[in-house]
LOTOR-408872 format. One record per atom (N, C-alpha, C): residue number from 0; residue in one letter; atom name; x negated, y, z. Coordinates in steps of 0.02 Angstrom, whole numbers. Atoms other than C-alpha are relative to their C-alpha. Layout:
<rs>
<r NUM,'A','CA',<X,Y,Z>>,
...
</rs>
This chain:
<rs>
<r 0,'M','N',<-44,-30,48>>,
<r 0,'M','CA',<810,-1031,2253>>,
<r 0,'M','C',<-10,-35,-67>>,
<r 1,'A','N',<4,36,64>>,
<r 1,'A','CA',<849,-1119,2088>>,
<r 1,'A','C',<-17,47,-57>>,
<r 2,'N','N',<14,-39,60>>,
<r 2,'N','CA',<785,-1061,1920>>,
<r 2,'N','C',<65,13,-37>>,
<r 3,'R','N',<-60,-19,36>>,
<r 3,'R','CA',<915,-971,1818>>,
<r 3,'R','C',<-15,1,-75>>,
<r 4,'G','N',<8,-5,72>>,
<r 4,'G','CA',<944,-969,1631>>,
<r 4,'G','C',<-15,-66,-33>>,
<r 5,'R','N',<14,60,39>>,
<r 5,'R','CA',<891,-1092,1497>>,
<r 5,'R','C',<-68,-28,18>>,
<r 6,'P','N',<66,31,-13>>,
<r 6,'P','CA',<748,-1216,1518>>,
<r 6,'P','C',<-54,29,-45>>,
<r 7,'M','N',<57,-25,37>>,
<r 7,'M','CA',<575,-1163,1459>>,
<r 7,'M','C',<-4,-34,-68>>,
<r 8,'G','N',<7,28,67>>,
<r 8,'G','CA',<558,-1187,1271>>,
<r 8,'G','C',<65,-15,-36>>,
<r 9,'Y','N',<-65,14,30>>,
<r 9,'Y','CA',<744,-1206,1239>>,
<r 9,'Y','C',<13,50,-56>>,
<r 10,'Q','N',<-15,-45,56>>,
<r 10,'Q','CA',<796,-1136,1070>>,
<r 10,'Q','C',<73,-4,-17>>,
<r 11,'L','N',<-71,-3,19>>,
<r 11,'L','CA',<970,-1079,1026>>,
<r 11,'L','C',<8,-18,-74>>,
<r 12,'S','N',<-15,15,71>>,
<r 12,'S','CA',<1050,-1140,865>>,
<r 12,'S','C',<17,66,-35>>,
<r 13,'K','N',<-15,-59,40>>,
<r 13,'K','CA',<1079,-1017,724>>,
<r 13,'K','C',<72,23,13>>,
<r 14,'E','N',<-70,-17,-14>>,
<r 14,'E','CA',<1266,-1025,758>>,
<r 14,'E','C',<8,37,67>>,
<r 15,'S','N',<-4,-32,-66>>,
<r 15,'S','CA',<1242,-980,942>>,
<r 15,'S','C',<-28,70,-3>>,
<r 16,'K','N',<30,-67,6>>,
<r 16,'K','CA',<1127,-835,897>>,
<r 16,'K','C',<48,48,-35>>,
<r 17,'D','N',<-47,-41,36>>,
<r 17,'D','CA',<1254,-770,771>>,
<r 17,'D','C',<60,19,43>>,
<r 18,'K','N',<-58,-12,-43>>,
<r 18,'K','CA',<1397,-787,896>>,
<r 18,'K','C',<-17,54,52>>,
<r 19,'I','N',<22,-49,-50>>,
<r 19,'I','CA',<1299,-689,1029>>,
<r 19,'I','C',<-7,69,-33>>,
<r 20,'S','N',<10,-63,36>>,
<r 20,'S','CA',<1251,-556,902>>,
<r 20,'S','C',<66,33,-16>>,
<r 21,'K','N',<-66,-28,17>>,
<r 21,'K','CA',<1431,-534,844>>,
<r 21,'K','C',<36,25,61>>,
<r 22,'S','N',<-36,-21,-61>>,
<r 22,'S','CA',<1495,-521,1022>>,
<r 22,'S','C',<-27,66,27>>,
<r 23,'R','N',<30,-62,-24>>,
<r 23,'R','CA',<1374,-377,1057>>,
<r 23,'R','C',<8,58,-49>>,
<r 24,'T','N',<-8,-51,51>>,
<r 24,'T','CA',<1412,-282,897>>,
<r 24,'T','C',<49,54,23>>,
<r 25,'G','N',<-44,-56,-18>>,
<r 25,'G','CA',<1485,-110,929>>,
<r 25,'G','C',<-5,22,72>>,
<r 26,'Q','N',<8,-21,-70>>,
<r 26,'Q','CA',<1432,-102,1112>>,
<r 26,'Q','C',<-56,51,4>>,
<r 27,'F','N',<48,-53,-9>>,
<r 27,'F','CA',<1333,46,1172>>,
<r 27,'F','C',<-33,-5,68>>,
<r 28,'H','N',<33,-4,-65>>,
<r 28,'H','CA',<1205,68,1310>>,
<r 28,'H','C',<25,61,37>>,
<r 29,'S','N',<-18,-58,-41>>,
<r 29,'S','CA',<1252,181,1453>>,
<r 29,'S','C',<-61,48,0>>,
<r 30,'Q','N',<55,-48,-3>>,
<r 30,'Q','CA',<1148,339,1475>>,
<r 30,'Q','C',<-54,-22,49>>,
<r 31,'K','N',<47,25,-50>>,
<r 31,'K','CA',<1068,261,1628>>,
<r 31,'K','C',<-47,-52,-31>>,
<r 32,'T','N',<39,52,33>>,
<r 32,'T','CA',<1011,111,1526>>,
<r 32,'T','C',<-47,30,-52>>,
<r 33,'K','N',<42,-34,49>>,
<r 33,'K','CA',<947,223,1386>>,
<r 33,'K','C',<-60,34,33>>,
<r 34,'D','N',<54,-32,-36>>,
<r 34,'D','CA',<845,320,1513>>,
<r 34,'D','C',<-51,-51,25>>,
<r 35,'K','N',<46,53,-23>>,
<r 35,'K','CA',<771,159,1584>>,
<r 35,'K','C',<-43,-25,-58>>,
<r 36,'I','N',<37,24,59>>,
<r 36,'I','CA',<723,98,1409>>,
<r 36,'I','C',<-52,53,-20>>,
<r 37,'S','N',<45,-54,19>>,
<r 37,'S','CA',<646,267,1367>>,
<r 37,'S','C',<-59,4,47>>,
<r 38,'K','N',<53,-5,-51>>,
<r 38,'K','CA',<548,272,1530>>,
<r 38,'K','C',<-49,-58,-8>>,
<r 39,'S','N',<45,58,6>>,
<r 39,'S','CA',<480,95,1505>>,
<r 39,'S','C',<-42,4,-64>>,
<r 40,'L','N',<38,-7,62>>,
<r 40,'L','CA',<429,131,1325>>,
<r 40,'L','C',<-55,52,7>>,
<r 41,'K','N',<51,-52,-11>>,
<r 41,'K','CA',<340,291,1374>>,
<r 41,'K','C',<-57,-27,43>>,
<r 42,'K','N',<50,30,-45>>,
<r 42,'K','CA',<251,197,1513>>,
<r 42,'K','C',<-44,-49,-38>>,
<r 43,'Y','N',<38,50,37>>,
<r 43,'Y','CA',<201,55,1396>>,
<r 43,'Y','C',<-50,33,-48>>,
<r 44,'F','N',<44,-30,50>>,
<r 44,'F','CA',<129,170,1262>>,
<r 44,'F','C',<-55,43,31>>,
<r 45,'R','N',<56,-33,-34>>,
<r 45,'R','CA',<20,255,1393>>,
<r 45,'R','C',<-54,-50,20>>,
<r 46,'T','N',<49,52,-19>>,
<r 46,'T','CA',<-66,88,1431>>,
<r 46,'T','C',<-47,-14,-58>>,
<r 47,'P','N',<46,17,55>>,
<r 47,'P','CA',<-218,28,1332>>,
<r 47,'P','C',<32,-47,-52>>,
<r 48,'A','N',<-33,46,46>>,
<r 48,'A','CA',<-114,-113,1257>>,
<r 48,'A','C',<49,37,-45>>,
<r 49,'G','N',<-48,-40,39>>,
<r 49,'G','CA',<20,10,1203>>,
<r 49,'G','C',<-35,45,-51>>,
<r 50,'Q','N',<39,-42,46>>,
<r 50,'Q','CA',<-110,126,1127>>,
<r 50,'Q','C',<-26,-42,-59>>,
<r 51,'M','N',<25,44,53>>,
<r 51,'M','CA',<-184,-20,1030>>,
<r 51,'M','C',<57,-19,-47>>,
<r 52,'A','N',<-58,18,42>>,
<r 52,'A','CA',<-11,-71,968>>,
<r 52,'A','C',<19,58,-45>>,
<r 53,'L','N',<-16,-59,39>>,
<r 53,'L','CA',<22,106,911>>,
<r 53,'L','C',<-51,11,-56>>,
<r 54,'E','N',<53,-8,51>>,
<r 54,'E','CA',<-146,118,820>>,
<r 54,'E','C',<7,-54,-54>>,
<r 55,'L','N',<-9,54,48>>,
<r 55,'L','CA',<-115,-51,738>>,
<r 55,'L','C',<58,16,-47>>,
<r 56,'H','N',<-58,-18,41>>,
<r 56,'H','CA',<55,9,678>>,
<r 56,'H','C',<-19,54,-50>>,
<r 57,'K','N',<21,-54,45>>,
<r 57,'K','CA',<-22,168,606>>,
<r 57,'K','C',<-45,-27,-55>>,
<r 58,'L','N',<45,29,49>>,
<r 58,'L','CA',<-157,67,520>>,
<r 58,'L','C',<39,-41,-52>>,
<r 59,'R','N',<-40,40,47>>,
<r 59,'R','CA',<-32,-55,445>>,
<r 59,'R','C',<41,45,-46>>,
<r 60,'F','N',<-39,-46,41>>,
<r 60,'F','CA',<76,90,385>>,
<r 60,'F','C',<-45,34,-51>>,
<r 61,'S','N',<48,-32,44>>,
<r 61,'S','CA',<-76,176,312>>,
<r 61,'S','C',<-20,-47,-57>>,
<r 62,'E','N',<18,49,51>>,
<r 62,'E','CA',<-127,17,220>>,
<r 62,'E','C',<59,-12,-47>>,
<r 63,'F','N',<-59,8,42>>,
<r 63,'F','CA',<51,-5,158>>,
<r 63,'F','C',<6,57,-50>>,
<r 64,'M','N',<-6,-58,44>>,
<r 64,'M','CA',<53,171,89>>,
<r 64,'M','C',<-54,-1,-54>>,
<r 65,'K','N',<53,4,50>>,
<r 65,'K','CA',<-115,147,4>>,
<r 65,'K','C',<17,-52,-53>>,
<r 66,'D','N',<-17,53,47>>,
<r 66,'D','CA',<-59,-17,-74>>,
<r 66,'D','C',<58,21,-45>>,
<r 67,'R','N',<-62,-18,36>>,
<r 67,'R','CA',<109,55,-126>>,
<r 67,'R','C',<-11,56,-50>>,
<r 68,'W','N',<4,-61,40>>,
<r 68,'W','CA',<54,222,-197>>,
<r 68,'W','C',<-69,14,-31>>,
<r 69,'A','N',<68,-13,23>>,
<r 69,'A','CA',<-131,205,-241>>,
<r 69,'A','C',<-3,14,-75>>,
<r 70,'N','N',<4,-8,73>>,
<r 70,'N','CA',<-104,188,-428>>,
<r 70,'N','C',<59,39,-28>>,
<r 71,'F','N',<-61,-34,24>>,
<r 71,'F','CA',<58,287,-437>>,
<r 71,'F','C',<-17,62,-39>>,
<r 72,'A','N',<18,-62,35>>,
<r 72,'A','CA',<-30,448,-491>>,
<r 72,'A','C',<-20,-13,-72>>,
<r 73,'E','N',<21,17,68>>,
<r 73,'E','CA',<-91,357,-646>>,
<r 73,'E','C',<59,-17,-46>>,
<r 74,'T','N',<-57,24,40>>,
<r 74,'T','CA',<83,306,-704>>,
<r 74,'T','C',<34,57,-37>>,
<r 75,'E','N',<-39,-49,38>>,
<r 75,'E','CA',<192,393,-831>>,
<r 75,'E','C',<58,26,42>>,
<r 76,'D','N',<-54,-23,-44>>,
<r 76,'D','CA',<331,400,-700>>,
<r 76,'D','C',<-22,60,41>>,
<r 77,'F','N',<25,-54,-42>>,
<r 77,'F','CA',<224,509,-589>>,
<r 77,'F','C',<-12,63,-42>>,
<r 78,'K','N',<13,-58,43>>,
<r 78,'K','CA',<170,621,-732>>,
<r 78,'K','C',<65,33,-20>>,
<r 79,'G','N',<-65,-28,17>>,
<r 79,'G','CA',<351,641,-784>>,
<r 79,'G','C',<31,36,58>>,
<r 80,'Y','N',<-26,-32,-61>>,
<r 80,'Y','CA',<401,681,-606>>,
<r 80,'Y','C',<-33,68,11>>,
<r 81,'C','N',<36,-63,-9>>,
<r 81,'C','CA',<266,814,-595>>,
<r 81,'C','C',<23,52,-50>>,
<r 82,'K','N',<-23,-47,52>>,
<r 82,'K','CA',<323,892,-759>>,
<r 82,'K','C',<70,26,17>>,
<r 83,'E','N',<-67,-22,-19>>,
<r 83,'E','CA',<505,895,-702>>,
<r 83,'E','C',<-2,47,59>>,
<r 84,'F','N',<6,-43,-59>>,
<r 84,'F','CA',<456,970,-535>>,
<r 84,'F','C',<-27,68,-19>>,
<r 85,'S','N',<30,-63,23>>,
<r 85,'S','CA',<349,1102,-619>>,
<r 85,'S','C',<52,42,-37>>,
<r 86,'D','N',<-53,-36,36>>,
<r 86,'D','CA',<493,1148,-736>>,
<r 86,'D','C',<53,28,47>>,
<r 87,'L','N',<-49,-22,-49>>,
<r 87,'L','CA',<613,1158,-589>>,
<r 87,'L','C',<-25,62,38>>,
<r 88,'I','N',<29,-57,-37>>,
<r 88,'I','CA',<498,1274,-492>>,
<r 88,'I','C',<-2,62,-44>>,
<r 89,'S','N',<3,-56,48>>,
<r 89,'S','CA',<474,1382,-646>>,
<r 89,'S','C',<69,31,-9>>,
<r 90,'R','N',<-68,-26,7>>,
<r 90,'R','CA',<663,1398,-670>>,
<r 90,'R','C',<23,36,63>>,
<r 91,'M','N',<-20,-32,-64>>,
<r 91,'M','CA',<688,1438,-486>>,
<r 91,'M','C',<-33,69,6>>,
<r 92,'C','N',<36,-64,-5>>,
<r 92,'C','CA',<556,1575,-492>>,
<r 92,'C','C',<30,51,-48>>,
<r 93,'T','N',<-31,-45,48>>,
<r 93,'T','CA',<634,1648,-649>>,
<r 93,'T','C',<68,25,25>>,
<r 94,'D','N',<-65,-20,-28>>,
<r 94,'D','CA',<807,1647,-569>>,
<r 94,'D','C',<-7,48,58>>,
<r 95,'M','N',<11,-45,-58>>,
<r 95,'M','CA',<741,1728,-410>>,
<r 95,'M','C',<-22,69,-25>>,
<r 96,'H','N',<24,-64,28>>,
<r 96,'H','CA',<653,1862,-514>>,
<r 96,'H','C',<60,39,-28>>,
<r 97,'R','N',<-59,-33,29>>,
<r 97,'R','CA',<815,1899,-609>>,
<r 97,'R','C',<46,27,56>>,
<r 98,'Y','N',<-44,-20,-55>>,
<r 98,'Y','CA',<915,1905,-447>>,
<r 98,'Y','C',<-27,62,35>>,
<r 99,'N','N',<30,-58,-33>>,
<r 99,'N','CA',<793,2024,-364>>,
<r 99,'N','C',<2,62,-44>>,
<r 100,'K','N',<-3,-56,47>>,
<r 100,'K','CA',<789,2133,-519>>,
<r 100,'K','C',<70,30,-1>>,
<r 101,'E','N',<-70,-23,-1>>,
<r 101,'E','CA',<980,2143,-520>>,
<r 101,'E','C',<15,37,64>>,
<r 102,'L','N',<-12,-34,-64>>,
<r 102,'L','CA',<981,2189,-335>>,
<r 102,'L','C',<-29,71,-1>>,
<r 103,'K','N',<32,-66,3>>,
<r 103,'K','CA',<859,2332,-365>>,
<r 103,'K','C',<37,47,-46>>,
<r 104,'E','N',<-37,-43,48>>,
<r 104,'E','CA',<959,2395,-514>>,
<r 104,'E','C',<66,23,29>>,
<r 105,'N','N',<-65,-16,-29>>,
<r 105,'N','CA',<1120,2394,-412>>,
<r 105,'N','C',<-5,46,61>>,
<r 106,'E','N',<7,-43,-60>>,
<r 106,'E','CA',<1048,2496,-268>>,
<r 106,'E','C',<11,71,-15>>,
</rs>
């Protein structure tokens, strides 16, 4: 039986990749295909390699969050945000108190 597909190491040109991508745009997987993909992903993430990939992803995300937000609490933006949030909560509580008071008075 002959090998099918492109030769080993063959790389498509950017134009070919774009053409293939555009031809697939707007197409949907059937439910059967979605189920197969879901099943294979679940199976993969139960394997040791899948677990390691998941942990690596969590670690990278955790590092990203630390890098991105570590010094945010020190900034004036954050302090301003906290002040605005505090004022909003205060106004909401006042409005709720007034509303409940009016309800009791109308009973």
